[in-house]
Backbone bond lengths (Angstrom), bond angles and torsions (degrees), N, CA, C in turn:
res aa  C-N    CA-C-N  psi(-1)  N-CA   C-N-CA  omega(-1)  CA-C   N-CA-C  phi
1 M - - - 1.483 - - 1.542 101.97 -
2 K 1.418 109.75 128.43 1.468 112.31 171.93 1.529 109.39 -77.09
3 S 1.357 116.83 144.89 1.394 124.62 179.84 1.583 110.90 -61.92
4 A 1.342 116.37 158.61 1.403 120.46 -176.59 1.596 108.45 -54.98
5 S 1.397 118.42 143.16 1.371 125.70 -166.02 1.504 111.75 -69.80
6 T 1.270 121.93 -25.27 1.453 122.87 179.63 1.592 108.81 -127.93
7 P 1.395 113.95 157.33 1.324 115.79 172.56 1.604 119.68 -57.01
8 F 1.359 110.92 -33.18 1.377 118.72 179.20 1.522 110.15 -66.35
9 L 1.355 119.90 -47.47 1.396 121.57 179.05 1.637 111.44 -60.52
10 R 1.324 112.23 -44.24 1.420 116.04 -177.12 1.597 110.28 -59.94
11 R 1.282 110.91 -47.00 1.591 115.60 179.05 1.482 110.47 -63.23
12 T 1.321 119.61 -40.53 1.463 121.36 174.18 1.545 113.56 -58.92
13 A 1.361 114.65 -42.11 1.551 119.53 179.54 1.461 109.14 -64.19
14 I 1.348 117.01 -41.53 1.459 123.89 -179.16 1.516 109.78 -62.48
15 L 1.334 116.79 -51.51 1.453 126.99 174.73 1.540 110.82 -48.96
16 I 1.272 115.51 -52.73 1.449 118.77 -176.11 1.536 109.36 -65.15
17 A 1.267 117.81 -44.51 1.534 121.31 -177.72 1.492 109.19 -60.36
18 W 1.313 120.57 -50.01 1.434 123.94 179.00 1.548 115.83 -66.21
19 S 1.379 112.71 -31.19 1.439 115.36 178.63 1.563 110.93 -70.26
20 L 1.381 113.48 -35.71 1.465 118.13 -179.26 1.499 106.10 -71.17
21 A 1.374 122.46 -39.14 1.405 120.62 178.56 1.533 114.48 -64.47
22 A 1.307 116.19 -33.86 1.528 124.43 176.20 1.471 106.68 -62.54
23 F 1.368 118.81 -47.28 1.393 124.07 -179.24 1.491 113.19 -63.12
24 I 1.341 114.93 -38.30 1.487 114.13 173.52 1.515 113.03 -63.76
25 V 1.325 121.92 -44.73 1.413 126.51 170.20 1.529 112.16 -48.41
26 F 1.274 113.87 -55.06 1.542 117.69 177.92 1.493 109.76 -53.98
27 S 1.325 114.76 -49.75 1.538 116.45 -171.05 1.466 108.95 -70.14
28 T 1.280 122.19 -30.33 1.483 127.04 -177.90 1.508 111.50 -78.32
29 L 1.316 117.33 -40.67 1.463 120.42 -172.73 1.485 118.21 -109.37
30 G 1.404 115.81 -7.82 1.362 127.46 -179.90 1.510 110.14 -77.04
31 P 1.364 112.43 -178.92 1.494 120.46 175.84 1.555 110.29 -61.01
32 Q 1.349 114.02 135.99 1.513 119.72 -178.76 1.567 106.54 -58.14
33 S 1.274 118.48 -35.00 1.505 120.09 -176.75 1.522 111.68 -72.62
34 E 1.255 118.95 -12.75 1.458 121.11 179.83 1.546 112.76 -99.69
35 R 1.315 115.56 -3.87 1.472 117.81 -177.02 1.599 107.30 -81.04
36 P 1.332 114.64 133.34 1.393 118.41 179.81 1.637 111.15 -67.98
37 H 1.296 112.56 148.76 1.387 117.52 174.53 1.578 109.39 -127.44
38 M 1.358 114.46 124.44 1.399 120.72 -175.10 1.533 113.72 -126.02
39 G 1.303 116.27 -12.82 1.375 118.31 -176.37 1.528 110.84 173.59
40 P 1.283 120.88 -157.34 1.484 123.58 -176.84 1.623 103.63 -57.87
41 A 1.252 116.08 138.34 1.508 121.47 -175.87 1.609 110.84 -59.52
42 Q 1.302 119.24 -46.68 1.435 120.00 -175.55 1.568 110.13 -68.96
43 L 1.348 117.19 -31.52 1.466 120.70 174.70 1.577 109.10 -69.20
44 E 1.360 119.66 -41.83 1.355 122.13 177.62 1.566 108.37 -59.04
45 R 1.245 118.82 -45.47 1.539 121.59 -176.60 1.480 108.36 -66.02
46 F 1.296 119.78 -51.89 1.469 120.57 176.25 1.550 112.65 -56.95
47 G 1.195 121.01 -42.61 1.495 127.44 -178.13 1.521 109.86 -66.27
48 A 1.419 118.84 -44.19 1.438 116.24 177.35 1.479 114.40 -63.43
49 Y 1.305 114.52 -43.55 1.525 115.34 179.80 1.540 114.80 -70.89
50 F 1.359 115.11 -30.22 1.476 120.43 170.27 1.469 110.15 -58.41
51 V 1.347 117.38 -59.18 1.409 123.24 -174.33 1.629 111.87 -58.71
52 T 1.305 112.95 -41.64 1.477 120.80 -178.34 1.519 110.28 -67.70
53 A 1.330 116.47 -43.03 1.437 116.73 -178.66 1.525 109.80 -71.55
54 S 1.327 118.32 -32.84 1.500 119.46 176.09 1.505 108.69 -66.11
55 A 1.238 120.87 -40.36 1.447 124.66 174.39 1.476 112.80 -55.73
56 F 1.361 114.14 -46.44 1.416 117.44 176.82 1.512 115.94 -61.96
57 V 1.352 112.83 -35.81 1.528 115.47 178.43 1.400 110.21 -67.96
58 V 1.241 119.92 -34.75 1.490 124.02 -176.75 1.670 105.17 -73.15
59 A 1.231 117.30 -36.30 1.501 123.60 177.99 1.475 114.81 -73.57
60 Y 1.399 115.28 -36.63 1.443 119.53 -176.06 1.514 104.44 -134.06
61 P 1.294 118.62 74.52 1.468 122.05 -174.33 1.520 118.40 -67.78
62 R 1.315 116.54 -17.38 1.445 122.03 175.90 1.570 114.78 -86.75
63 R 1.336 117.35 1.80 1.390 121.61 -172.49 1.567 118.03 -121.86
64 P 1.316 118.51 28.86 1.418 118.52 -173.39 1.574 118.47 -55.34
65 A 1.373 113.01 -35.54 1.529 115.23 175.81 1.441 111.92 -67.78
66 L 1.316 122.76 -37.69 1.488 125.10 179.02 1.573 106.96 -67.57
67 I 1.290 114.93 -41.73 1.529 122.82 -179.04 1.621 105.45 -56.92
68 A 1.236 111.80 -51.07 1.582 116.53 -176.87 1.462 110.75 -61.87
69 I 1.340 117.71 -43.72 1.428 121.69 -178.69 1.591 108.73 -68.26
70 C 1.262 118.80 -40.94 1.493 117.39 178.42 1.543 109.14 -72.64
71 A 1.303 121.29 -24.47 1.463 118.23 176.62 1.590 111.39 -68.32
72 V 1.350 115.07 -41.52 1.399 118.02 179.88 1.475 112.08 -72.20
73 V 1.284 116.98 -47.01 1.561 121.25 176.56 1.520 110.42 -61.37
74 G 1.314 118.49 -37.57 1.497 119.06 176.54 1.452 112.50 -69.93
75 A 1.267 121.84 -37.34 1.396 126.95 178.14 1.475 109.84 -61.11
76 V 1.306 117.91 -53.98 1.454 120.28 -179.83 1.465 112.76 -64.90
77 S 1.271 116.78 -43.00 1.514 123.63 177.30 1.447 114.06 -54.23
78 L 1.346 115.24 -54.20 1.428 122.52 -177.77 1.611 109.95 -64.96
79 E 1.323 113.95 -39.47 1.477 113.98 177.92 1.494 111.43 -64.50
80 L 1.339 115.75 -44.76 1.571 116.41 173.71 1.544 112.07 -61.20
81 G 1.219 115.37 -32.19 1.506 122.76 177.27 1.512 112.35 -57.96
82 Q 1.253 111.24 -31.03 1.553 115.87 -176.12 1.659 106.56 -69.30
83 L 1.365 118.70 -18.80 1.426 114.07 -175.90 1.551 107.85 -76.08
84 L 1.415 120.63 -12.80 1.349 122.79 177.60 1.645 109.00 -93.55
85 V 1.202 117.01 1.93 1.554 115.35 -176.07 1.523 106.74 -116.62
86 P 1.374 116.25 122.03 1.373 121.32 -176.35 1.527 111.07 -60.70
87 G 1.275 119.55 143.06 1.359 122.83 177.16 1.636 114.10 85.09
88 R 1.366 116.06 -11.96 1.484 119.08 178.84 1.531 108.85 -103.01
89 D 1.217 118.55 154.61 1.444 122.58 178.09 1.554 110.77 -134.60
90 A 1.369 113.02 137.83 1.499 118.05 -175.93 1.536 108.39 -98.21
91 G 1.230 118.89 153.63 1.507 123.79 177.22 1.459 111.09 -156.85
92 A 1.365 110.33 145.51 1.487 118.24 -178.06 1.465 112.19 -65.11
93 P 1.433 115.94 -34.31 1.625 115.94 -179.92 1.499 106.40 -66.92
94 D 1.290 121.25 -34.43 1.497 123.54 -178.16 1.528 106.37 -66.29
95 A 1.294 120.05 -49.24 1.407 122.82 -176.72 1.554 110.81 -64.64
96 L 1.238 116.17 -38.29 1.440 121.42 173.05 1.556 114.07 -62.42
97 A 1.228 117.79 -47.31 1.487 119.21 177.43 1.565 112.11 -60.72
98 K 1.306 114.41 -40.25 1.542 118.17 179.11 1.509 109.99 -73.33
99 A 1.252 121.11 -32.82 1.474 121.50 -175.13 1.652 105.21 -80.16
100 L 1.303 117.35 -36.92 1.488 117.34 171.70 1.440 111.93 -65.41
101 G 1.276 120.82 -39.14 1.472 122.76 179.35 1.592 109.30 -62.77
102 G 1.237 113.47 -42.40 1.478 117.17 179.52 1.517 112.24 -65.34
103 L 1.380 118.17 -42.62 1.401 123.23 -177.04 1.583 107.49 -70.99
104 C 1.344 116.48 -43.33 1.484 115.81 177.72 1.547 112.20 -64.44
105 G 1.294 118.53 -40.05 1.527 121.87 179.92 1.510 108.76 -58.49
106 T 1.371 114.89 -49.60 1.414 123.12 178.57 1.589 109.48 -55.57
107 L 1.225 115.70 -56.12 1.529 122.45 -175.31 1.500 108.25 -62.32
108 M 1.288 122.43 -53.65 1.487 126.50 -170.65 1.661 103.14 -63.31
109 T 1.313 122.45 -46.60 1.311 123.29 -173.45 1.619 111.54 -68.13
110 T 1.362 111.72 -41.33 1.514 115.07 174.42 1.434 111.25 -62.06
111 A 1.289 118.97 -46.51 1.478 122.60 -179.14 1.513 111.29 -60.31
112 G 1.389 112.68 -46.16 1.459 114.32 -178.82 1.593 114.35 -64.14
113 A 1.351 110.18 -36.04 1.539 111.89 177.94 1.523 109.57 -69.17
114 E 1.344 119.43 -34.37 1.457 117.31 -179.55 1.485 109.84 -70.63
115 I 1.354 121.78 -40.32 1.484 122.35 175.58 1.499 107.92 -59.55
116 W 1.296 119.21 -45.10 1.459 119.09 -176.15 1.559 105.55 -64.96
117 R 1.315 125.73 -42.50 1.408 126.46 -175.42 1.496 106.55 -66.09
118 R 1.261 124.41 -40.44 1.431 125.40 176.97 1.526 114.09 -65.63
119 A 1.329 113.54 -38.44 1.443 119.18 179.94 1.606 107.13 -67.73
120 Q 1.231 115.35 -38.58 1.528 118.95 -176.09 1.546 106.91 -70.15
121 K 1.379 114.16 -35.88 1.484 119.55 -175.08 1.610 108.23 -72.17
122 S 1.315 114.31 -40.31 1.506 118.02 -179.23 1.542 110.65 -75.00
123 S 1.284 122.84 -19.11 1.441 119.60 -179.44 1.563 108.40 -95.21
124 T 1.262 119.64 -6.97 1.456 119.53 178.33 1.512 106.69 -84.55
125 P 1.477 111.97 128.97 1.427 118.34 -176.94 1.552 119.93 -64.42
């Protein structure tokens, strides 16, 4: 995937990706009462990591493998971190939903960008 076409777009993508990551940390380790609720918990977890990993692929298009690894390591680390926070509970199914969301977000965004790149290349005279 080609990097963002302008420095502004690249900086914006980076800001969005890191803001989403910070939101995930807050939602995972912050007070349970402050965590947003938008639907089934496992779908929320999967979706949050999917969108965040996708944002990182847009921000850092040459690093999909690193993004995928960080998504899995981050999911497991944050889930284990909940063991240190009173009132929070860690669970393997939660970590799995988060890790799969990160992996799928990375894969789908990388694949979509590659398909787009090839379509642009083939349509150029």
